[in-house]
N, C-alpha and C positions, 0 to 999 in steps of 0.2 A: 342670550341675546341672539336675535335672528333679524337680519335685514335682507330685503329683496329689492333689486333695481332692475329695470327693464328699459330697453331703448330700441326703436326701429332704426335700422341702417339701410340706406337706399343703395345697396350693392348686394351682389351674390354672397351667399354664406361663406364660401371659401375666402373671399376678399375680407369680409368682416373678421373672420377667424385669424387671418394673417395679421391684421392690425392688432387684435387682442393679444396674440402670442408674442409679437415683436416688442416686448417690454423695453428692450434696449433703445428703442426709438421714442419712447414716451416723453422723455424730457424735451425733445424737440417739437412734439405735437401737442403736449398738454401743459398749459401755463402753470398749473398748480403742482406739477412734479418737479422736484429739485434735482434728483438723480436716480439712476437705476444702474446697479452693478451686478454682473453675473460673477458669482464666486466659484461656481462649479457648473459644468454643462454649458448648454446654449439654448437659444430660443427655438430650436428645431425639436429637441427631445426633452428639454426641461433641465432642472438642476437646482442650484441654490442661488437665489436672487435677493439682493438688498435693494430696498426702495425707500425713497424719502419724498414726502409731499408737504403741502402747506394747506391748512384749513383756514380760509379767510373768515374773519369776523369783522365785516365792514372794511376799514382800512388797515386793520391789524391782522397779522398772520400768525398761526400757531403751527410750529413745525412738528411733523409726525414722521416716524421712522419704524421700519420693521424688516426682518429677515425671514424669508420663506423658502420652503422646498416647493418646487414647481414641477407638476407632471403635465405633459401635453399629450392629448389623444387626437391626432388629426383625423382619424376615421370617424370618431363621434363628434368632432368639432367641439371638444371640451378641454378646458384647462382647470386643473385643481391646484390649490395651494394649501400648505399647512404652515402657519406662522411658527417659527422655531425660536425667534428672539425678538425682543422689543416689548412694549406694553401689551401688545395683542398676542403674546405667545399662547399657542394652543388653538387659535382661531382656524377654522376650516373655511375655505373659499372655493366656490365652484362657478366658473364661467361656462356658459353653454350658448352656442350659436345654432339657430334653427331657421329653416326657410320660412318666410312670412310674406305672402303676396308677391310683389315684384322685388322684394329685398330680403332682409334678414331681421330676426329678433334676437337680440343679445341680452342675456340675463346674467346677473351676478347674485349669488346667494352667499351670505356670510353667516356662519354659525359659531357661537362662542358661549356655550352653556355656563362655563365657570366664571367668565368675566375677568376683570383686571385683578391680579393678585394683590396689588397694593391696597385694595379696598376691603380686604379681610372677609368677614362674614357678609358684608354688604356687596361683595363683588358681582353676583348675578344682577342685583338691582341697579348698580352703577353701570354695568354693561348695557342693560336694557334701556335705562332712562337717560344716560349721558353719552357714553362712548358710542353706542350703536346709532342713535338718531343724529347726534350732533357732529360726529366725525365720520364713522364708517359709511353710513347711508349717504351723507352729503358728498364725501369725496368720490365714492363710487358713481353717484349720479353725474357729477362733473366729468369724471373720466369717460363714461359712456357718451355723454352729450358731445364732448370735444372729439372723441373718436368717430362718432357718427357724422359730425360736420366735416371732418377730414375725409371720410369715405365719400361723402357727397361731392366734395370738391374734386377728388380723384376721378369719380365717375363722370363729372362734367367736362373733364379735359380730354 
């Protein structure tokens, strides 16, 4: 399973990167995030972070949860995660912030070749056809869109 999301942020790359790495602020900025808890480390250097979000299906919400090891590279404007617990255990995630015109391009790449363990031999297919497009890609797209809107509001002030 591989998903790719991209969003233009109307702010300098360092400001977009600051929003991306401050996961502890996400529940206040992102309506679909239920909580974020740092178990080890911090949002300056990385560590172990627990996250919970909600995938809406119309008026119904489906709760999702995961625990990740987070690495932050401020020189490359890159954040990497490895999911270490939850349904998506083993998933690798890469956030990258790059200059783009008058602002920034923020991309998220999720890779999970083995897929969900519960699906047995069908795990890769379930990852590609259900978990990837219906949950991962959707939630990442909402995350980027809301962070970009927040960046634009901050730039306007």
